[in-house]
Structures are given as structure tokens and as C-alpha cells.
N, C-alpha and C positions, 0 to 999 in steps of 0.2 A: 400602380398599386399590389402590394400582394395580397390576399386576400384568402380570411380562416371564416370555414363554416366549424361551428359548434356545436354536437349534437349530444346534446343531455337528454339519458333515457336509450342509449345507442342498444343493450340489450334487449327492448321491446319489439314490440308484433310492428307499428308503426316504422320501425327504423330498419325492420328484416321486410318487409313485405311491399313497403312505398319505396323510404327514401332512399337506398340500396341502391336497389334497382335503376331508381329515376338518377341519381346520383352517378353510373355506368356510363348509361346513355347520355349525358349532359355531356360528362367526360372522352366518352366515343366521337360523338360530334364537335368536339373540341369548341366545345362552350365554358370549359372549365381551363384555364392554363396551367399550365405545367408547376409552375411555382405557389401556385394554392392549397391549400391545404384542410383538410376534413377531420375535425377531432373527432373522436366517439370516445365520449364521457359516460362509465357508467359505477355502479360499487362493486359489480365483479373483479374481483382480483386475477386478470389475465393478460397474457403477452396480444400482440397484434396477431400473428399466429395462430395463438389457440382462440380468438375472437373471429377470426376468418373461418377456422375450420369449425367452430358454431354457427356458425351465420349460414355456412353451406349448407347444415339440415335445416335451416328455417326457411331459408330465400326459395321461390319456387322459379322465379324467373331470371334466364341465361345471365351473367354475369360476367365479366372480364375480367376474373379477381389478380391474375398476372398483373393487369394494368392497374388497374382500381387499387389494388396493395401499396401502389406506389402514392397514391393521395392520403394511405390513410395514419391515421397515429392514435392508437385509444392509449386513455386514460383514465387510471380507478380512482374514483373520485367520492366524499361521502359531500351528497348537496347539501346535508343540514350542518355540518362543518364550517364554520365562517373561515377557517385558515385555510382550510383548505382550496378555496378560488387563487387566493394567491403565488398556488404552484402553478395554475392555468394560466394565469395573466402572464409571469415568468417567463414560461416556455410560449408564447405568444409575443409576448415583446421581443425578447431573445431572440425571437425570428423572425421582428419584420414586420410581422400581421398587423396593418395597423386599420385594415376595414375588417369589418367581423360580422358575420351572422350567426346568432345563439337562437336553436331552433329547442324549444321545450317537446320533444315528444314523452313530455308526463303527465300523470294524472292533476287536474287543476289545482288539488290541493295544495300543491307543490309551488306552484306560480311564486306567491309570495316570498319562499322562504330562499328562492332560486332569483327570486329580483333582487330580496336588498344584497345577498351575496353578492352578484355582477356589482351590485354599486357599491357598496362599500370597500370593496376590494378596488377599486379604480377602474374594472373590467370595463365600464359601461357609464360615462357620465350622460346627465339629462340634460338631453340638447342635440349630441355628438353627431354630426348627420352620417356619419360613415359606420356606426355600429347600430342593429336594430334589433329586435325580440321577433320569434315566430312562434305562435303558438296555434292550436286547434279547436276549433267546436267541442265537447258546449262551451261558450261562453255565459257561463252560470247555468243555474238550473229555474229560474225565474228571473225577474226584472232586480229584484232587491239583491240578491247575488251574485249578477252581471255586473250591476253599480261597486259591490262591494269588490269585487275581483278589479276594477277598473280604478278604483281610488288606488289600488295597492301598486300597478302597475304604471299610475300615472304621480305617486309620488319618484318613481326612479325613473321613467321616460317621457319622453316627450309623444303625441298622437302621430306625429312621422315617423317616429323609430318603431311604433307598433305594427306586425305585421299578421292581423287574425286571418286565419286561412279556413275556407268552407271549399272543400275540394271541388262540391261542383260544377262553381266557375270556371274552374281549371280544363271544364270538359269540353270538346272541341264545338258542339253545337250550341252549348251555350255563349259559349264568344260570337257564334255567329250570329247570332238574334241579334243584336244590333245592325248587323252586314244585311240582314235580308229586310228588318224592319226601314231602313235607313239611306239602304243603298239602291233601293230600288222604287221608284213614284207610285208605280201601280200600288204599293201597299203603301206607302207613307201617307197619301193621299185621302187611303179609304179605314184609317185605323181607327177607328171609333166608333160610337154604338147607333150611328146611320148605318153601318155599314156589318159591325160585326154581332151577331144574334146571342156568342155566349163563348165563354174561355173555359178548355178544361185542362187541367194539369195535373199527371198524373207521376207516380213512383214506384209500382208496383214489383214487389219481390216472392221468388216461389221458397226460400230457402225460409226457416225459423231466424232464432236470435246467435244459432249455433252455442259459442263459447263467451259469448257478450252478457251474459248473465248480469254481472254484479254492474256495469259500465248500463245494462241497458234495464234493469228492472226499479234504476233509480230516475229514468230519465222520461222512455217513452214516445210512441211514434209520435205525437202532438209536438213535443221538443227537439226529438232527433231528426223529425225531417219538414216539419210545416214551418215552424220557427224559423228553421235557415232556408232550407234546400227552396222546398215550394215558394214561399214567401218572395224570396232573393227572384225565383222566375217569374213570377208574377210583375215583381218591380220592372225587367225587362221587356216586359209586356206592354205592359201598360205608361210607363215609362211617355212623357213626352219628350219631341228632339231634343238632346241638350242643346246647352250655346255651344260645347265643342266638346269633343271625344277624346280629353284629358280626363284625367283619375277623378279629382275634385267634383267637376263637372258632373259626370255621369252619376259619380254617388250623392251631389245635389238632387237630379233628378229623381233616384231612386226613395232618395229619404221623402221625397213631395208623395210619391203615390202611398211609401208607408202610412204615412200621417192622414192620407183618404180615405185607405182602405179599411175598411169595414168585415168582420165574419159575423151571420145571423147565427149566434147563438141557438136559436130554433132549430137549424138546417141538420147540426153537429149530431155523429153519430160516431161513437167509439167501437170498438172489436178488441177480442182477445183471442188467437186461435186456442185452438181445443188443443191440451197436452202444455200449454207455454208453462204452467206450473211445477209442468215433470223437468221443465228442465234446469240444468243447472244452475246455481247460484238463484235463484229467482225463489222471493218470498212464497209460503206454501196458499199464503189467500190473498197475492197481490192482484190489484184491480190495476195493476199497468197496462195499457194499451197499445196493441201492434196492430192495427189498423185507424182511419182518421177518413171519416168525410167530412165536409162542408162546405155551405156556400158562400161567397165572400163576396161583396161591390165596393166599387170605388165612387167614392163621393164626391165627383165632379164633374163638370158640364161633358168633357169628353165620351166618359164611359157611364151616366147615366143611366139606369134599370138594365147592363150588363154583366149578369151574372159570370163569378169565376166560378167554378165547381175544381173544389181538389180532393186528390183521392191518392191513399197511400198507404202500404200496408205489408207483412209478411204473411205468407203461406197464402199468398195468393195461385191465381190461376196460370198466372207466365211473369217475368222478368221485363219489365218495360219502365222505360220515362220517358215520356213524349208531352208537347203541348200542342192542345186542336185549337184550335181557332176555328167557327163555328160563323160562316157566313149568311146574311139574312138572303132569303129569295126574294125574287122580284114579285110584288105585289099582285102582278096577271100571268106568275107564270104558267100556272094548272089550268089557266083560260085560252092561254097559247097554244101550250104543250101536253096533250092530255097525259101521255106517257111520262112525263116529268117528276122524280120524287122530289119528295120535299125535303128540304134542308140536305141538300148533297155536295152542300161548294163549301171547303173546307180544306184548311192549311195546317199540315200537320208538320211542327219540328219534331223529328226524332230524335233522342240523346242517349238511348242504351237499351237493347244492346246494338244493335246500330245506330248510327247517327246519320242525317240527314234531312232532306225535305221533301215533304211529297203533297202535291197540291190535285186535291177530286176536287172535279167539275161534272157538269152534264155535256156529253156530246151525242150525236147521231148515232145509231144502231145501224154499223156498213151493210147493206145490201139495200132493196127494194122499198122497206118499212120505212118511217118516222120516228120509229119508238127511239123512246132518250136511255141512254145506260150512263151509266159512271166512266170515267176517262180518269186516267191519273197520270201527271208529271210527274215523275220521281227522281229526285237526285241523292244517289248513297254518295257522301264524303267516302267512309270508308274504302269503297268501290275504286275509287279515283286515285285514292293517295294507300295505296297498301307498303303499307312497311314504314311510312314516311307520319303517318298522324302521330303526335306525341300522345302519350297519358296525359291525365291531369297535375300530376306531381312534377312530369318533368317541367311544363310551364310552369308552374305558381314556381318552383327552386328557380328556374333563370330568370323570371320578374325578381325576386327577391334580390338574389346578388346583382342584378342592374336596375335595381331600386325604383322599380313600378310600379305602382301599387294599386291598380287598375281593377286587378283581380280578389282585391283584401276590402275584407269588410271594418269601413270605419266604425267610430263609437256610436254616432249618433243613429247610422242603421240597425245597431246590434239592438238602442234604446228600443228604437218605435216598433222592431220586429216584436221584442219581450211587452212593449204597451197589449200589441192585438193579441198574441197569444192569453196573456196572464188577465184578456176580458173578458176568456171564455170561464164557466166558473165548470172547472170539472167535477166535482161533487153531483149536480144537477144532470149531467150528459147524459143521455140514453147509451148505454152497455150491452154487447151482445157478445156471445160464447160461440165461434164459429167453427163449424166444421171440415169448411171446403169452399170457395170463392161463390161457387151456385147459393150454397147454404147462407153468405153473408148476403148477396146479391137481393135473394129473397127477403129477407127480413129487411132491409131497406126499402123494398119497393113495398111491402106492407106498411112497413110505419109513416115513411114518408109520401110514399107514392111518387117514386123516383126509380128510374131505371137504370143504375149507374155505366150500361154500359149502351146507355141508349142517349145519354149528351150531347 
């Protein structure tokens, strides 16, 4: 069956920076067949060669353009004009492309227009298994707007045809969480409040918003990071073992966690880095947060009284995404070993910039003394697979054309995550303007009595 990937928004940043490099890798690894085609749809009046010349100025990663160009076809199209979809349909039908992926690399406000055009032109029929639509977060700006988008999509597509991308789920170590948890009995049987003291989920960045002011000032860190990436990580860490590792069973297990997870409103601190108001396309009196600290609990017997701490923000001290599982100490630890450090045993799942797993534990110091020191068992994922570790979009695109929905978010996941975030009343939250990470850390320590580096 000949497959077509149709990218709406082919001249946008997402296509240039992520999709074209990922497709290039899949083609070079023979994951896309010679008969398949990538249709690039945009409103600019360009030939394919002109498009490629423009793309070369935008794409920073290596691309074998001679090979990739054989798979590309550029189509000038105004997505707001219904009759223009007929031209696209004729092109696909006349060339025998019966399995089609429509990737909306577009602003969310265009989703209803494109969905209607695809349906009315006959490009997609509701329930047609060989036709699918793909789009990126944000999935709305709150539960109400997410529901509005979803109602439109369900008018033209079944849920089985919809692929919602959260690119964090395509990262290697995010995929690895379930393997670490359920393929190792040492963790599977001890993964509960009796053994685990707390969980810390971080996504820290050193850069500001760069040129994303138009998008970011409407969304902020709560909706951009907590509502999607961080809550997804929490669900993978907190979920019980699914009945199988098929897509629907994993999603069912995650949804149960989302329904039980509750953020402590009194714990939430929002911050905005100094200089944010001077960023391009940011409102001069914007209250949009660029930092979030929050404490949550999962209200079930497995995790009772085990706090989950979320930390995410821009213009911080380091670029680092990781999950820290802090284990309880033995109740007699320091009676038996006078030099033992408290709260020293932890599992760190490293997501970025390096990815891997570090297990920190107490060990005896070499030599004649009986002093206790920290020992690390450190697995570096990228070190072992140099050149072979796929980028998130390579994995996600491959799963899309292979009809594997495990790494894509189902509607009830989106709904449950928005309910968690919408429960937080943004108007009553503490907000700080911070000049650097040390300044922010001290303000939180003074306000909440919490040292966020000591959790």
C-alpha cells in the first residue's frame, strides 16, 4: 500500500526544524518505502527546488537533500479555500496513495478549517482506518477550549484517527520508564509509599522564550509544561502495572493516575524572569509565568502521603530534565552506621541533556575507616548507542505511519490533565520576578520554607 504524508504548514518552523530532519533519517534507514511520498503544503508560490533552497537556510541539521528530494512534492494551497482541497485529492488519488497521514503543523485556530476541508473534499471519511490526522500541543488553553477543538475534530474523525503529539513522550528515557519499572523486580515490588519518600520531576531551561513570544505569552509554563510534559511523566511514574503493554491499556492506567492526582494550591509558586516583558511579542504588563513550582499527591493507597514536586522554568541555572525517586531510609540507619547520610538513596531517570539512569546508594568508603559515602551506579543511554539514539520526532513519525498509538495522548488523558491544571486559581497564586535561579530559590525558601535543590 502506497503511503502519503501530507504536511500542512510546510514553510513553518516545526517542519524545518523537526519534521524534515526526522523524515530524512527515516528514509536513510529505509523506514519509508521508495513508493511513498511526502507532500509539502503551504501558501507560498514556490517550485520544489525553490522550497528546498529556502529550507536549506532554515534547517540546521544534516539532510541528504539529493535523496530526500526524490520523496518530496510541493503543493501551493490556501487552506481556507474549500475547492483547493480537491486538487490535493486528485493528486493523491491519481497516484494511488490510499494510506494517508495529514500532519497539521499549523496554529490550532486553523484545525477546524483544515479538518472541514479534508472531510468535505472526501480526502478523509470518518472512521476510515487508513487516514489519520496529526497535530501538536497546545491542546487548547484550558479544558473549555480543548473540548471545543475536540468537538470539531470528532465531527470529522474518529478518536482512532486522531494522533495528538506530545514530543516529550518520544524521548528515549520517557519510553524507558516503563521498562525500568516493570522489567526489574527490585523496583516493581517496592514502588509505593512504603519505600519511596518523595518524587521530584524537573524540566529546567537556561534559555528564555527566544522568538516564541506570540505563542508563549498566551500559554505560560503552567500550560506549556506542567499540563502536558510533567503530568505525563508523573503518570508513567505513578501508574500501576497495566494489564498489558498495548496502547489502550497503558493509557487506561495513566488516566487512573490523572483522576487521583491533586495539586496543593497552597504550594504553587509562579515566577517570571526579569527581562521577560522586554521580549518580542510579549505584552508590556504581562503576568504570564515562566517558572512553576508545585507539590502534588496521588490520592490512592499506593501513594498515600508521598509528595510529588514539579519544577519547571526558563532562565534557570541549568538545562536539565529528570525524575528523582527518593527512597526512605531504614528506621535504624544512623543507629547502625553513624556516618550514614540521611535521604541518600535515590533513583534518577535522566531525560535531557543526557539520558540514562543513575542509582545512588550508601556504600563503605575504601580503606580502614567505616565511613559511609555515596556510590553511584550510572547507566548512560546515549554513551552506549552513539549515533543510533533516535530523536523524538523520528520515533513519533515512525509510529504514526505504523499505526502505533502508544506514545500519543488520548482525549480522556487531555481532559483529565486540563482538569488538574484548571483547578489551580492563577489569580491567587504567589508570583515572583526573579533575576536568576539563586534569587528564585531563596524567595521560595523564604515563602514556603522549601529548598527546591534539597528535595
